[in-house]
N, C-alpha and C positions, 0 to 999 in steps of 0.2 A: 266119111268128113262130116257130114251136117256134127254128129254124135262127139267130136272131135270138138266143134264147133259151139256146140253146148255148152261144153265139160269148161272151157274156156270162158265164155264171155258170162256165163250162171255163177262164174265163183267171183269176178268184178262187183264189189259192194257199192249202189248207186241209189240212195233214196230221192224222192222227189227233192230236186232242188243242189243234190249232190253230185250228178252225170256226169261229173267231168269224168273219171277214170274209163267209163263203159264209151265215152264220144273218142275221147283216145284210142279206143283201140278200135272201133266203127273206121276209124278213119284213118287206119293200120291198115285194115283191111282193103276199103274203098280204093285209098290215094294209085294204087298201081293200073284202075283203071280206068277212074272218071273222077274230072276234077267233081269239088263239094265250097260249099262255105260254110258257115256255121252265124246265125244271125244274133242278137241282140241277147235273147232271152236264152238263148243258146241250145236250140234246135240245129241240128246237121242235116244238112238239104246238099243234096244231087239231082240236078236237071240235064234229060237227057230229051233230044229229038227239039227240033224249034219252029216255032209259029204259036197258035194260039194254043193254051192251057190246056188240055185234053182231061187231065186226071190227074190227082194227086194223091199217094199210095204212104199214107204213116201209121209208123210204129212206136209208139214210146218206150224210151231209154229206162226210165226210172222204173224201182220199187218200191214196196210198202220199206217200214221200219221201224227205229225209234232212235228219239232227238232228244239229246238228255238237256235238261232243262236245268239243273242244278246238281248241288254235291254237298252231302249230310254233311253233318259235324264228324261223323264217326265212320266218315270216305263212301258210302254209299251213293248210286247215281243216280236222281230222278229224271225220270224220261216223260213224254207226250208220245202217242202214234202218230206216225205220218203217215195217210191210209187207211183201210180199211181192214183191220189184224182184229179176231177174234178173240177175246179176252182170254177163253179158256185155253187157247194156245197159249199164253206167255206165260203159265206159270211152269217152274221147273225144266226152266230152257239154258241151252249155251249160248249166247251171242258173239257175237265179235264187235270189238268195239272201233270206228274207225277215228284214231286222233292226227294230229298234226308229223307227230311225230314215230308215228306208224299204229300198227294192229295191237292191240290186248283183248284176250279172253276174258269173260265176264259169266255170269251166270242170273239169273234171277230163281232165287229161291223157294220153296215151300217150308212151308214148320211139318217136321215129321210124323206122320201117324201117331208114334207113340208120346208125344206131347200134347195130342190135338183132344185135351180132354172134354171137350165141349161135342167132338163128333161135330163139330160141322163142316161140312165139303163143298159148302158152293163156292160157283166162281169167282172170285178175287176181283176186281175192277184194276182196270192199267196205274188207277195214280195212287191204287193202297202198295204197289209194287217195288222195288228199287233193285236197281243191277248192281251185284259185289264182285268189283275185282280185286278180291285181296286185299286193301286197304286197309286199314287201320282210324283213319285219318283225314280228314278235308284235304292238308298241308301234301299227306304222302299220293292222296287220289291226285290232284296237281301238278309233283315229282315225277308222277309215273306219265304223266304229261296231257291226261285229261281236259279240257276245257268244255264251259257250254257252249251248245250247239253244236259239239261232236256230234258224229251218229253210229248206231250199231245198227246189226240187223243180224237174222237166227245165222247160225253155225251152220255153213252148210254143206252139205256130204251128196255127193252125185252118185247113182246108180241106174246100171242096166240091167231091168229084168228083164228074164226070159229073151235075152239077145232083140227087147223092140219095143220096149216102154222106157222111158228113160224117165228117172225121177228124179228133182231138186229142188232149192229155192230158186224162184225169178226164174224161171220159165213163163212166164207173166211177166212183160211182152219179150222176154230177150230171146223166143222163140219167134217173134215177130220182126226184128231187127234183122235177124237172119237169114227169114224171109228175102227181106227187100234187098240185103247183101246179095244174093243168088239171081236174084233176077237182074238184077244193076249189071252183074259182072256177064251175064246170059245175052243183053239187052244194046252193052255200048256198042257194040258195032253194029247194029241193026237200024236200018232206016224206018225212021217214028214217025207217024202221022200227027205231028202234034206236040208238046211240049208234055213232057211226063216228069212230077217231081215225085220225091223220093223223101219222106222225110222223118227223122228219126227224133220223135220228140221229147221234151221235157215236162213234169210235173203234170201228166196225166192222172194219177193218183189222188191227185189234191186239189182235181177242178179243173181238166185239160188244159192247164192254161198254156203249154207251147200247140198248142192247136188254137187256142182261141189267138194266141198271136199271127197265127201263119193265116188265119180268113179272112186278116186286116192286110195281108201280101196277097192273097192268089183268090182266084175266082176262077176253079177249073168247071168243066164240066159237069166229073164225074168226082167226087174225095170215096176216098174210098179209105176204111182203117183197116188192120189189121194186128187182131190182138184175142184175146183170150176168149173162148166159149165156156162158162159154169158146164159144168158135165158130171153126173145126170142126172136125172131126176124127173117125177111126174112132168116138169115145168118143159123140161128138153125134148120128149116127146122119142120117138125112136133112134138119136146122134147119139150113136157110140164110136168110141175110142176103134181105131181099127179101120173105118169102112171112109175115109176118107177126110179132106178140105170140108170146110162147115160154112155155109154164106149163114152169116150172123142176122136174121132178115128183119126181128124185133128183139130191143131189150129192153131196160128201164130210163133207156136217155132216148129215145128213136125209136120208129117205124118208117125203118130206112124205106128209099125208093121203091116200090113193089116191081116196076118195070125194068127198073134194074137189078134187080136181083133175078127177075125171069132170065135176064138176058144173060147175068152170068151162069147161072143152073144151065139154057140152053148151050154155051161158050165150054163150058166144064163138060159137058155129054158129046158134045161134036170132038172134042180132043180126047176123048175115053181116060178125062181125070176122074178118080173117085171122088163123088159130091156127095153133100150131105146138107140140110138144109132145116133150117128150126129157128129157138126164141131161148131167150136167155137172159137173167139180170143182169143188171151191171150197164155202163156206158159206157161208150169210144170216144175216141178222136172226133170222128166222121161228124156225129151229131150235131157240133155246131157250127159245120157246110148247111146245114138245111135250107138258111134263109138263100142261099146261091147257089147251090151246087147239087144235082142227085147225088144220093149217098148209099152206102153200101158198108157193112162190117162183114171180113173176109177173117174165117179163125183153123185153129184147129182146137179139137173137143178135149180140155184138160180136166183131170178129176182132180181133187180137192184141192181149187183153185185156193191162192191167199193162203195157204200154208207150208210148211216144212217139207210137203213131200208130194207136189204139181206133181204131176203125171201126165206123158202126152204117149200117143204111137209115132213112132221117127214115120213109117210111112205115110200118113198124115200131112205132117212138114214137108214131105217128100211133094205129096198130090199139091199144097198151098202154091208152093214155089211154081209151080208146073201152072197151073190157073193162074198166078199175075200175071204168066210172059204172056198165055197166054190174051187174058184181056188184053193187053198192054198194043197185042196187033189186031186184034178183032172190034171194039168200039169203037162205035163211029163216033 
């Protein structure tokens, strides 16, 4: 079931600021189980329990991608990157363009080696590249439905390797939204000690904008982001795919509350939930709550993060869902 949910949600394009399709699918999943609301910036929010605000769990809906900034006279599309995309990953890629009229295929072409007389193979910067949609003029591209401020994502392919590894674009952070959906479904009929907020946030990839909006609305005792753990290198220590969920104790945005990390570790061990703890790079939504809440980031390890081939182990996602539910019952 989790694999099919991942297949469905990762195929929906939704870069920062354009999360509407993802939010619509999540509402479809949540509506039979719980009430929800959408705030003015676009965060999708579910509140369970009553009383003091005990904890907020956040997972972001947006993904990295490309925003169309202009159409050249010969029908090519200029763009800018939205979110952290390595320029090395752009050249020679298939993309899917999202317009008001529907989806269009495109490619970011490369000069063939046969014509590279200077034999220079350095990485070209994103601003030197163009998307080719097969149009021969600006007017033809416009007739095809393309406008400035349309967006594109990498063409998505979904694989399950060796019956246990899911590989696709936008696992960051679509696995996180699935974890929250499953936790909501399993917790909705239980008595909770306080109010628990589950927030599906927008615009995380361009500066945690949705979470910052939430921090003006909520003041919970605990603020917990459910987001990717970039893996694996000397920086991430012994964390590995398949060994369980991850307590992301430190990253570039925060040293999360050590006592809460230890508490989460104890709860996982007490409930026989496979768990790892480590440090990585990047940042999460929880960091914006540091001045008012105890903070933590929960994750699964993702290999090849922010690429077309992001990879997770399905068993780690299962452990993460169990950990979120255990925390909802056992945090004091």
